[in-house]
ROBA-721739 format. One line per 4 residues: their letters; for each residue x, y, z of N, C-alpha, C, O. Coordinates in steps of 0.001 Angstrom, whole numbers, plus 500000, padded with zeros to 6 digits. Example, Ala and Ser with C-alpha at 12.3 -4.5 7.8 and 13.67 -1.06 7.14 Angstrom:
BEGIN
AS> 513190 494310 507800 512300 495500 507800 513200 496700 507800 514236 496681 508465; 512850 497750 507080 513670 498940 507140 512900 500030 507870 513409 501138 508039;
! end
This chain:
BEGIN
MAMG> 592734 545551 468105 592396 544550 467102 592816 545071 465725 592462 546184 465337; 593564 544261 465006 594042 544693 463686 592892 544734 462692 592070 543820 462632; 592850 545785 461930 591826 545920 460888 592467 545647 459531 593581 546099 459267; 591775 544916 458679 592296 544582 457355 592148 545745 456384 591674 546824 456741;
RCEQ> 592567 545496 455145 592487 546512 454097 591342 546155 453159 591297 545048 452621; 590424 547083 452965 589243 546802 452146 589541 546728 450650 588746 546176 449889; 590686 547282 450218 590999 547271 448781 591163 545848 448255 591079 545597 447053; 591398 544923 449185 591617 543523 448823 590343 542860 448270 590413 541803 447642;
YEPV> 589175 543491 448511 587902 542876 448118 587227 543678 447011 587010 544883 447142; 586903 542993 445928 586296 543651 444772 584830 543243 444662 584545 542085 444354; 583882 544168 444907 582456 543810 444826 582088 543368 443406 582485 543997 442425; 581314 542267 443314 580887 541796 441989 579369 541848 441817 578879 541917 440690;
AEIG> 578624 541815 442922 577152 541858 442806 576535 542242 444142 577112 542011 445205; 575353 542833 444061 574606 543139 445282 573799 541895 445635 573055 541383 444798; 573939 541400 446871 573214 540189 447268 571816 540556 447744 570833 539918 447366; 571733 541582 448569 570415 541956 449089 570523 543128 450025 571615 543550 450406;
IGAY> 569363 543651 450392 569330 544776 451327 568604 544295 452567 567410 544002 452521; 569320 544213 453671 568715 543786 454925 568375 544993 455769 568493 546136 455326; 567953 544726 456987 567633 545818 457919 568891 546610 458248 568816 547742 458726; 570053 546004 457988 571305 546637 458404 572095 547206 457242 573263 547557 457401;
GTVF> 571473 547301 456074 572204 547854 454935 572416 546826 453841 571911 545705 453906; 573170 547229 452838 573352 546389 451650 574462 545369 451863 575484 545657 452486; 574240 544181 451337 575242 543114 451396 575737 542879 449968 574943 542765 449034; 577047 542808 449815 577635 542590 448485 578373 541256 448427 579007 540827 449391;
KARD> 578267 540620 447271 579136 539485 446988 580395 540102 446402 580314 540968 445530; 581561 539666 446872 582814 540259 446402 583853 539166 446202 583716 538051 446706; 584895 539512 445455 585987 538572 445247 587172 539012 446086 587562 540179 446064; 587742 538069 446827 588969 538343 447564 590104 538254 446544 590393 537174 446028;
LQSG> 590743 539382 446253 591760 539425 445198 593010 538626 445559 593790 538254 444682; 593198 538365 446854 594364 537573 447261 594137 536079 447029 594999 535389 446486; 592950 535582 447452 592700 534136 447355 591874 533761 446122 591857 532601 445709; 591183 534760 445532 590311 534473 444395 588939 533957 444806 588077 533741 443954;
KFVA> 588728 533756 446105 587445 533214 446594 586396 534315 446730 586717 535498 446844; 585123 533887 446714 584041 534843 446935 583814 535049 448427 583958 534122 449225; 583461 536263 448787 583142 536605 450172 581866 537449 450167 581420 537901 449112; 581282 537658 451351 580129 538559 451487 580586 539767 452289 581192 539624 453351;
LKNV> 580293 540959 451775 580685 542195 452471 579464 542860 453071 578456 543046 452390; 579547 543219 454340 578474 543974 454983 579068 545259 455521 580018 545242 456304; 578497 546369 455093 578966 547665 455583 578092 548096 456750 576867 548129 456640; 578725 548425 457863 577987 548815 459066 578458 550183 459522 579655 550468 459556;
RFQN> 577495 551023 459872 577837 552361 460384 577642 552387 461896 576616 551938 462406; 578623 552909 462597 578540 553014 464051 578591 554466 464493 579399 555254 464001; 577720 554803 465425 577777 556147 466008 578968 556173 466968 579159 555237 467744; 579758 557227 466920 580901 557331 467827 580481 557854 469195 579496 558581 469324;
SENG> 581241 557473 470201 581012 558020 471548 581747 559362 471650 582334 559831 470675; 581707 559963 472824 582300 561300 473007 583775 561329 472614 584263 562302 472038; 584473 560236 472941 585917 560240 472641 586212 559821 471190 587364 559604 470815; 585141 559712 470385 585350 559449 468961 585471 557994 468570 585678 557684 467397;
LPHS> 585343 557081 469550 585453 555653 469216 584143 554924 469508 583519 555167 470540; 583727 554045 468618 582512 553264 468900 582865 552100 469833 583000 550960 469387; 583014 552395 471133 583610 551431 472073 582885 550084 472154 583527 549036 472082; 581548 550100 472302 580840 548823 472450 580961 548012 471168 581002 546782 471202;
TVRE> 581018 548700 470053 581132 548054 468753 582440 547309 468625 582473 546168 468164; 583506 547947 469029 584818 547312 468965 584792 546024 469793 585341 545001 469384; 584148 546088 470957 584018 544894 471814 583262 543790 471101 583691 542636 471088; 582114 544158 470498 581279 543176 469800 582037 542520 468650 582034 541299 468499;
VALL> 582687 543360 467843 583384 542826 466676 584580 541984 467116 584911 540987 466475; 585229 542389 468214 586347 541609 468746 585866 540219 469171 586574 539227 468996; 584653 540162 469732 584069 538890 470143 583841 538000 468920 584125 536802 468949; 583327 538601 467847 583105 537843 466620 584430 537371 466027 584535 536256 465515;
KRLE> 585432 538232 466104 586752 537870 465574 587307 536670 466343 587973 535806 465773; 587020 536632 467649 587520 535525 468479 586944 534193 468007 587613 533161 468060; 585676 534231 467537 585026 533010 467076 585693 532435 465837 585596 531237 465569; 586370 533292 465083 587095 532849 463886 587988 531659 464176 588059 530704 463402;
NFDH> 588667 531738 465311 589658 530717 465655 589041 529335 465813 589714 528322 465622; 587756 529295 466163 587115 527999 466390 586668 527347 465085 586640 526122 464970; 586324 528172 464114 585934 527682 462795 584858 526597 462894 585061 525481 462418; 583726 526915 463503 582639 525943 463657 581959 525713 462307 581678 526673 461590;
PNVV> 581688 524440 461947 581120 524168 460615 579730 524752 460388 579312 524910 459241; 578999 525080 461470 577627 525582 461322 577481 527055 461655 576390 527533 461966; 578596 527767 461584 578589 529212 461824 579369 529872 460692 580483 529453 460379; 578793 530894 460084 579466 531599 459000 580715 532276 459552 580666 532931 460593;
RLMD> 581813 532117 458863 583074 532685 459344 583175 534169 459046 582925 534621 457928; 583547 534913 460073 583909 536316 459875 585391 536301 459536 586219 535969 460385; 585731 536658 458302 587107 536487 457841 587964 537725 458031 589188 537643 458135; 587303 538873 458074 588079 540107 458145 587171 541249 458587 585954 541193 458411;
VCTT> 587769 542269 459152 587049 543490 459519 587931 544644 459063 589116 544680 459393; 587376 545584 458313 588205 546730 457934 587432 548035 458102 586240 548114 457804; 588128 549041 458578 587529 550369 458727 587621 551067 457387 588699 551169 456800; 586487 551548 456906 586518 552225 455604 586657 553727 455781 587558 554340 455208;
TRTE> 585773 554322 456568 585899 555773 456786 585567 556076 458234 584831 555344 458896; 586124 557158 458696 585829 557583 460069 585652 559086 460086 586522 559832 459636; 584508 559530 460614 584301 560966 460794 584153 561176 462291 584236 560228 463073; 583931 562429 462686 583761 562704 464112 582552 561975 464680 582562 561518 465823;
RETK> 581484 561873 463838 580228 561342 464351 580072 559838 464192 579429 559182 465012; 580666 559290 463128 580470 557852 462929 581681 557194 462273 582508 557836 461627; 581740 555872 462477 582787 555063 461870 582105 554047 460971 581137 553404 461379; 582601 553900 459756 582048 552879 458859 583004 551701 458844 584205 551854 458621;
VTLV> 582451 550531 459084 583266 549326 459145 582700 548331 458141 581483 548222 457991; 583573 547609 457459 583130 546548 456558 583470 545208 457187 584617 544941 457544; 582440 544367 457315 582638 543018 457842 582707 542076 456646 581861 542133 455753; 583709 541219 456632 583920 540303 455508 583629 538880 455976 584332 538334 456826;
FEHV> 582575 538291 455403 582175 536935 455780 582416 535970 454636 582514 536373 453477; 582511 534693 454972 582539 533693 453893 581214 533806 453143 580189 534155 453729; 581241 533511 451860 580032 533646 451044 579336 532299 450879 579961 531307 450504; 578034 532274 451163 577225 531066 450951 576094 531455 450005 575446 532485 450187;
DQDL> 575865 530614 448988 574958 530983 447893 573504 531244 448248 572888 532141 447672; 572933 530481 449186 571498 530681 449419 571155 530621 450900 571880 530034 451704; 570024 531245 451239 569543 531158 452612 568386 530150 452674 567902 529669 451649; 567967 529850 453892 566929 528830 454088 565601 529245 453456 564838 528400 452989;
KAFL> 565334 530543 453444 564089 531033 452833 564054 530646 451349 563065 530094 450866; 565144 530942 450636 565226 530604 449208 565229 529086 449021 564614 528564 448092; 565922 528396 449908 566010 526931 449831 564619 526300 449945 564282 525390 449187; 563814 526787 450897 562451 526251 451083 561552 526613 449904 560719 525815 449476;
EKTP> 561734 527831 449387 560913 528258 448238 561192 527400 447006 560306 527176 446181; 562430 526923 446891 562820 526128 445719 562462 524649 445858 562543 523885 444896; 562061 524254 447085 561766 522835 447309 560448 522457 446653 559419 523070 446939; 560462 521449 445770 559197 521066 445116 558278 520329 446087 558758 519740 447056;
PPGL> 556945 520351 445842 556028 519577 446666 556428 518101 446604 556935 517675 445566; 556233 517302 447643 555523 517641 448890 556404 518263 449968 556000 518300 451130; 557596 518753 449623 558438 519398 450633 559678 518590 450968 559978 517590 450316; 560396 519033 451995 561649 518375 452382 561384 517014 453002 560419 516863 453752;
PAEM> 562215 516016 452711 562079 514722 453397 562334 514891 454899 563149 515720 455306; 561638 514107 455711 561740 514211 457179 563186 514081 457653 563599 514782 458576; 563962 513184 457024 565350 512985 457456 566219 514205 457156 567150 514510 457901; 565913 514889 456078 566675 516096 455738 566375 517202 456744 567280 517926 457159;
IKDM> 565115 517336 457136 564741 518340 458147 565486 518045 459447 566011 518950 460097; 565522 516767 459813 566192 516368 461063 567680 516706 461006 568238 517247 461961; 568314 516387 459889 569743 516649 459728 570029 518156 459769 570971 518598 460426; 569210 518937 459063 569420 520388 459030 569171 521017 460401 569885 521932 460810;
MHQF> 568155 520521 461104 567865 521028 462457 569017 520727 463409 569369 521552 464252; 569601 519539 463267 570718 519154 464144 571911 520088 463908 572567 520519 464857; 572183 520394 462637 573276 521325 462309 572986 522724 462855 573858 523373 463434; 571756 523171 462661 571287 524484 463114 571496 524616 464630 572035 525614 465109;
LSGL> 571059 523590 465374 571183 523609 466836 572649 523506 467270 573025 524065 468301; 573481 522797 466494 574917 522695 466834 575568 524072 466752 576344 524458 467626; 575242 524809 465688 575781 526164 465541 575287 527080 466648 576047 527887 467183; 574011 526950 466988 573425 527814 468021 573989 527497 469404 574268 528406 470185;
DFLH> 574155 526210 469706 574736 525811 470989 576150 526388 471115 576561 526831 472188; 576877 526375 470008 578231 526946 469986 578199 528454 470296 579012 528945 471079; 577258 529181 469681 577134 530618 469951 576772 530867 471410 577367 531718 472071; 575781 530110 471911 575335 530298 473304 576451 529959 474291 576589 530623 475319;
TNCI> 577245 528936 473991 578375 528571 474851 579382 529714 474907 580066 529909 475912; 579461 530460 473818 580369 531607 473761 579675 532921 474129 580148 534005 473789; 578540 532798 474832 577811 533965 475359 577298 534900 474275 577216 536109 474491; 576950 534355 473106 576378 535182 472051 574924 534782 471852 574626 533630 471536;
VHRD> 574021 535740 472038 572607 535512 471744 572398 536068 470341 572799 537197 470057; 571779 535291 469466 571606 535767 468090 570599 536920 468035 570892 537981 467484; 569411 536704 468608 568332 537690 468744 567545 537993 467465 566533 538692 467521; 567987 537486 466326 567239 537783 465098 567269 536573 464157 567520 536710 462960;
LKPE> 567010 535398 464715 567023 534188 463886 565772 534132 463025 564655 534280 463521; 565968 533919 461738 564864 533763 460781 565455 533061 459565 566678 532981 459451; 564633 532551 458657 565183 531780 457527 566214 532546 456692 567108 531933 456108; 566102 533870 456629 567062 534661 455857 568451 534678 456490 569437 534977 455816;
NILV> 568534 534354 457795 569821 534372 458497 570430 532990 458652 571458 532828 459310; 569794 531993 458044 570318 530636 458084 570710 530291 456655 569862 530237 455765; 571979 530062 456447 572465 529819 455092 572619 528320 454853 572932 527555 455766; 572390 527920 453601 572484 526503 453241 573428 526392 452051 573172 526970 450995;
TSSG> 574520 525649 452221 575483 525496 451119 574935 524490 450104 573954 523796 450371; 575576 524424 448952 575111 523508 447899 575195 522047 448348 574489 521188 447820; 576070 521771 449335 576185 520384 449823 575260 520113 451016 575336 519051 451635; 574390 521076 451334 573423 520862 452417 573943 521194 453805 573353 520790 454808;
QVKL> 575052 521935 453866 575569 522353 455171 574840 523611 455625 574652 524544 454846; 574433 523629 456886 573682 524756 457449 574646 525646 458219 575450 525158 459014; 574566 526959 457982 575449 527896 458683 574659 529103 459179 573881 529695 458431; 574861 529458 460429 574184 530630 460992 574939 531902 460629 576164 531969 460727;
ADFG> 574179 532909 460207 574781 534194 459844 574146 535304 460678 573119 535105 461326; 574777 536473 460647 574254 537670 461325 574093 537508 462832 573264 538176 463449; 574889 536616 463423 574813 536429 464874 575650 537474 465590 576601 538020 465031; 575285 537740 466822 576104 538622 467649 576128 540056 467186 576840 540884 467754;
LARV> 575345 540366 466141 575405 541716 465610 574195 542540 465997 574104 543714 465636; 573264 541945 466726 572040 542674 467057 572367 543955 467823 571811 545014 467530; 573260 543862 468795 573605 545067 469561 574450 546015 468716 574311 547236 468794; 575327 545426 467909 576167 546250 467032 575283 547081 466111 575542 548260 465867;
YSCQ> 574231 546437 465604 573403 547079 464603 572311 547966 465178 571701 548735 464436; 572045 547885 466471 570848 548537 467010 570803 550038 466715 569736 550585 466438; 571961 550703 466776 571948 552153 466517 571632 552417 465051 571024 553430 464706; 572054 551491 464194 571798 551687 462770 570338 551407 462427 569760 552046 461548;
MALT> 569757 550447 463132 568381 550080 462819 567419 551212 463112 566352 551315 462506; 567813 552066 464056 566971 553228 464348 566928 554157 463129 566008 554961 462984; 567919 554037 462273 568005 554917 461100 567280 554345 459886 567132 555029 458874; 566824 553080 459981 566207 552468 458792 564707 552330 458976 564242 552010 460070;
PLVV> 563939 552570 457905 562484 552452 458003 562009 550991 457945 560838 550700 458185; 562953 550064 457618 562558 548667 457490 562133 548098 458835 562811 548290 459845; 561016 547405 458839 560549 546783 460080 561122 545371 460136 560930 544573 459218; 561819 545079 461211 562334 543724 461388 561138 542828 461703 560300 543165 462539;
TLWY> 561072 541693 461028 559877 540856 461163 559627 540380 462589 560555 540058 463331; 558360 540344 462945 557930 539891 464281 557734 538374 464313 557627 537779 465385; 557687 537761 463140 557170 536398 463050 557964 535345 463814 557432 534289 464157; 559239 535634 464079 560101 534652 464753 560452 535111 466171 561315 534528 466828;
RAPE> 559769 536166 466629 560114 536745 467940 559473 536013 469102 558298 535646 469060; 560263 535812 470131 559770 535143 471337 558776 536041 472067 558853 537265 471965; 557825 535425 472815 556837 536227 473554 557453 537268 474483 556926 538373 474618; 558586 536911 475134 559178 537875 476074 559714 539101 475342 559757 540189 475917;
VLLQ> 560123 538944 474080 560580 540091 473284 559367 540915 472851 559393 542145 472898; 558309 540227 472431 557077 540919 472017 556484 541717 473175 555904 542783 472971; 556632 541193 474390 556103 541868 475582 557095 542887 476152 556800 543573 477131; 558273 542975 475527 559341 543880 475977 559766 543592 477412 560004 544496 478213;
SAYA> 559852 542303 477704 560339 541843 478998 561835 541531 478854 562392 541631 477761; 562473 541155 479960 563900 540805 479898 564070 539534 479069 563205 538659 479070; 565200 539445 478359 565400 538209 477592 566870 537822 477503 567764 538643 477704; 567093 536537 477193 568453 535981 477099 568449 534873 476046 567627 534896 475130;
TPVD> 569350 533915 476166 569486 532872 475130 568178 532158 474764 568036 531772 473604; 567201 531954 475684 565976 531259 475269 565231 531912 474099 564455 531237 473423; 565450 533220 473841 564753 533858 472705 565095 533144 471400 564256 533020 470507; 566333 532680 471303 566756 532020 470070 566047 530683 469863 565764 530289 468732;
LWSV> 565762 529984 470978 565111 528675 470851 563666 528816 470397 563142 527945 469703; 563024 529908 470785 561664 530163 470282 561723 530306 468755 560931 529703 468031; 562674 531112 468285 562830 531318 466839 563124 529995 466129 562617 529743 465035; 563949 529150 466762 564266 527835 466180 562977 527027 466014 562782 526367 464993;
GCIF> 562098 527081 467021 560823 526352 466942 559987 526830 465758 559417 526022 465026; 559920 528151 465577 559156 528718 464447 559733 528241 463113 558995 527940 462176; 561066 528179 463044 561740 527769 461801 561584 526262 461572 561398 525819 460439; 561659 525485 462644 561449 524030 462590 560073 523748 461961 559959 522936 461043;
AEMF> 559053 524416 462456 557694 524232 461916 557638 524651 460444 556977 524007 459629; 558341 525738 460119 558311 526257 458751 558966 525295 457757 558600 525265 456583; 559933 524511 458233 560592 523557 457345 559609 522468 456878 559744 521935 455777; 558636 522152 457716 557576 521207 457319 556509 521910 456484 556063 521388 455462;
RRKP> 556110 523088 456926 554989 523811 456295 555381 524504 454996 554559 524657 454092; 556649 524923 454907 557166 525760 453820 556490 527125 453769 556471 527794 452736; 555947 527510 454891 555464 528888 455077 555521 529197 456577 555456 528278 457394; 555641 530474 456948 555811 530808 458373 554642 530322 459249 553507 530202 458787;
LFCG> 554952 530049 460513 553958 529520 461448 553053 530623 462001 551833 530463 462045; 553646 531734 462420 552874 532841 463009 553149 534117 462210 554272 534619 462229; 552151 534646 461515 552363 535850 460700 551564 537021 461263 550548 537405 460684; 551999 537581 462359 551299 538717 462966 551696 540027 462318 552743 540115 461675;
NSEA> 550859 541056 462484 551197 542372 461922 551457 543422 463000 551654 544596 462685; 551459 543012 464266 551825 543898 465382 552201 542976 466540 551962 541771 466474; 552781 543529 467588 553163 542701 468737 551956 541959 469320 552027 540760 469586; 550838 542690 469516 549644 542075 470112 549048 541015 469184 548626 539953 469640;
DQLG> 549014 541307 467890 548471 540365 466908 549344 539096 466851 548836 537980 466746; 550664 539299 466922 551595 538163 466902 551355 537269 468131 551289 536045 468013; 551226 537894 469301 550962 537121 470526 549637 536372 470418 549543 535213 470823; 548612 537030 469871 547306 536388 469686 547415 535141 468821 546806 534114 469120;
KIFD> 548196 535234 467743 548378 534084 466844 549132 532951 467552 548848 531774 467334; 550091 533323 468396 550845 532323 469165 549898 531582 470123 549931 530355 470221; 549042 532361 470836 548138 531738 471817 547065 530885 471153 546542 529954 471764; 546736 531203 469899 545789 530360 469156 546325 528936 468997 545556 527984 468861;
LIGL> 547647 528804 469015 548255 527472 468907 548587 526887 470275 548169 525774 470593; 549344 527639 471091 549836 527045 472354 548876 527264 473531 549103 526732 474618; 547808 528042 473322 546879 528352 474407 547353 529560 475194 548533 529908 475155; 546428 530208 475916 546808 531357 476749 547571 530827 477967 547049 529986 478700;
PPEE> 548799 531307 478190 549573 530770 479320 548961 531139 480668 548222 532119 480762; 549261 530362 481716 548726 530683 483043 549301 531996 483585 550387 532426 483195; 548554 532613 484483 548945 533914 485070 550358 533874 485644 551109 534839 485504; 550729 532756 486297 552054 532703 486951 553213 532726 485938 554345 533040 486305;
DWPL> 552938 532397 484676 553990 532445 483656 554102 533821 482990 555068 534096 482279; 553105 534682 483228 553102 535999 482561 554151 536896 483220 554156 537023 484444; 555044 537525 482437 556071 538356 483077 555469 539588 483765 554441 540113 483337; 556121 540029 484820 555679 541220 485554 556167 542462 484812 557073 542380 483983;
DVSL> 555577 543582 485107 556017 544877 484554 556062 544908 483028 557009 545442 482450; 555054 544345 482372 554994 544495 480917 553733 545276 480559 552742 545253 481289; 553789 545971 479418 552687 546871 479074 551400 546125 478702 550304 546647 478907; 551525 544899 478152 550326 544146 477765 549948 543151 478855 550676 542183 479078;
PRCA> 548822 543366 479544 548441 542403 480589 547831 541143 479959 547363 541163 478820; 547849 540058 480724 547308 538787 480246 545818 538913 479903 545325 538259 478984; 545110 539766 480659 543663 539906 480445 543317 540587 479115 542150 540648 478727; 544347 541101 478419 544101 541705 477098 543822 540630 476036 543379 540939 474930;
FAPC> 544088 539369 476391 543910 538269 475436 542771 537349 475854 542575 537063 477035; 542031 536897 474855 540910 535979 475130 541455 534626 475574 542452 534149 475032; 540800 534002 476566 541253 532667 476975 541120 531694 475804 540114 531702 475095; 542137 530859 475607 542048 529825 474570 542889 528625 474987 543847 528754 475749;
SPQP> 542516 527467 474478 543203 526227 474834 544222 525854 473768 544102 526265 472614; 545234 525067 474160 546218 524615 473172 545559 523775 472080 544633 523011 472353; 546034 523916 470861 545515 523151 469720 546492 522030 469360 547681 522136 469662; 546018 520969 468726 546950 519922 468288 547933 520486 467246 547529 521110 466264;
IERF> 549212 520254 467483 550267 520769 466600 550082 520291 465156 550345 521033 464209; 549624 519034 465001 549491 518446 463658 548577 519278 462764 548706 519262 461540; 547660 519999 463384 546734 520829 462615 547496 521977 461925 547112 522442 460852; 548575 522413 462568 549373 523528 462050 550615 523042 461295 551069 523677 460344;
VPEI> 551153 521898 461742 552402 521375 461167 552184 519935 460710 552460 519001 461463; 551699 519746 459496 551476 518382 459017 552807 517661 458789 553849 518303 458659; 552771 516341 458742 553943 515502 458419 554963 515381 459558 555920 514617 459430; 554789 516100 460652 555774 516012 461739 555468 514776 462590 554303 514477 462851;
DTLG> 556511 514057 463024 556269 512842 463817 556141 513170 465309 556300 514320 465721; 555855 512153 466096 555557 512341 467532 556722 512979 468280 556518 513891 469081; 557949 512504 468023 559109 513064 468729 559385 514493 468264 559830 515337 469041; 559116 514747 466993 559260 516105 466466 558288 517060 467146 558636 518196 467467;
IQLL> 557052 516578 467362 556036 517392 468055 556496 517713 469472 556365 518846 469935; 557041 516694 470167 557529 516904 471548 558596 517995 471568 558543 518912 472388; 559570 517889 470654 560665 518866 470610 560131 520259 470272 560527 521249 470887; 559237 520326 469301 558666 521615 468892 557944 522288 470058 558090 523492 470268;
LEML> 557175 521520 470808 556442 522092 471949 557393 522573 473051 557099 523537 473758; 558528 521896 473186 559510 522329 474194 560196 523626 473769 560672 524391 474608; 560242 523868 472448 560802 525140 471952 559759 526249 472029 560068 527381 472403; 558513 525911 471670 557428 526904 471687 556760 526938 473064 555538 526851 473186;
TFNP> 557597 527067 474089 557125 527164 475473 557144 528635 475863 558170 529302 475731; 556024 529135 476339 555882 530570 476621 556905 531068 477636 557560 532086 477413; 557042 530350 478754 557949 530783 479820 559389 530447 479429 559728 529272 479295; 560248 531469 479242 561622 531203 478778 562415 530306 479732 563322 529588 479311;
LKRI> 562061 530355 481023 562780 529527 482002 562443 528042 481846 563199 527177 482288; 561307 527759 481215 560880 526363 481016 561184 525871 479597 560980 524699 479280; 561671 526775 478755 561953 526430 477357 563226 525601 477264 564149 525792 478055; 563283 524690 476313 564455 523828 476121 565645 524677 475653 565463 525681 474965;
SAFQ> 566866 524265 476034 568074 524971 475566 568580 524285 474300 568134 523191 473957; 569513 524934 473612 570083 524342 472390 570808 523039 472732 570709 522057 471997; 571531 523037 473842 572272 521839 474261 571312 520687 474551 571533 519558 474113; 570230 520989 475304 569231 519945 475613 568549 519460 474337 568295 518266 474179;
ALHH> 568255 520386 473428 567570 520021 472176 568417 519056 471354 567888 518126 470746; 569735 519277 471333 570637 518388 470578 570596 516960 471117 570852 516004 470385; 570273 516827 472390 570228 515506 473024 568802 514967 473135 568554 513981 473830; 567871 515620 472446 566472 515168 472462 566350 513859 471687 567105 513591 470752;
QYFQ> 565380 513056 472103 565145 511750 471461 564902 511860 469959 565203 510934 469206; 564361 512984 469533 564077 513200 468106 565324 512947 467248 565224 512464 466120; 566511 513284 467805 567764 513148 467049 568482 511825 467320 569561 511586 466776; 567890 510962 468160 568618 509786 468606 569025 508859 467472 570084 508233 467516;
DMSA> 568183 508777 466466 568427 507813 465408 568606 508551 464086 567761 508460 463195; 569711 509281 463966 569884 510172 462815 569998 509456 461480 569588 510006 460457; 570553 508227 461460 570797 507604 460156 569657 506730 459671 569425 506624 458467; 568928 506092 460613 567848 505178 460202 566632 505979 459742 566654 507210 459758;
GEG> 565583 505287 459336 564371 505945 458812 563694 506829 459833 564103 507973 460028; 562654 506316 460495 561950 507134 461482 562672 506971 462812 563166 505887 463121; 562739 508059 463617 563437 507907 464883 563028 508911 465876 563532 508910 466999;
! end
């Protein structure tokens, strides 16, 4: 895979510090456009190459060709330095001014109009369905990873990098938030694409509430907060071979969603409950969600 030249990009400002390092806003000196630069460090294998990383980044590069409107484009990859122990790579993404977290914080009361939430959710799910179709599980969906352009276009960022970044995350003291994590991840059970749909459900609720749905401070506390809403799942849905048994949690019944998510309509509640389903095998997929009745009438008022 051809690597670009990093001299082409001139950093102009620090955007933020994530779990994976600092992100810079930079100018592409060739096109004059702004881009986002992410520097990633990879541990080398015995033969001196970060083999799995090259595979991951190659997969992301392949997505470039599709140019999906709801996925942030990876425009370039360049190797900055290489030592015996690690390789530093700079990923160059298209630059989008704000993330969903900032967008929601800036929204004046009483919050986003229902039709805008529906439109943004549809875009969000379109991008996610595209990633899942290409065998990419995001694994870290949260409002900070969903970008919103000035024209209201939603774009998913930081996808497909969870495995790439895992070795680096061991080096950072930052705790990745638990608030959007699926129960199977919290229980350290096996997981796949359904983990992303759980996160989508948490974000869907947050778009109405303008604050997170479940704010736990540990895996067990997070699960407890989840069960306070959806009820304690039946024994047959509890995964086998996990460290936290079902009996560690007090029995509780499902609560009405409206109590937690005001302003959501009946079809929205149905879709949300299908996303916030404990058993990943019973959880709705991104493709199914796009075809849910909630989205049937995108242009008219209530639908």
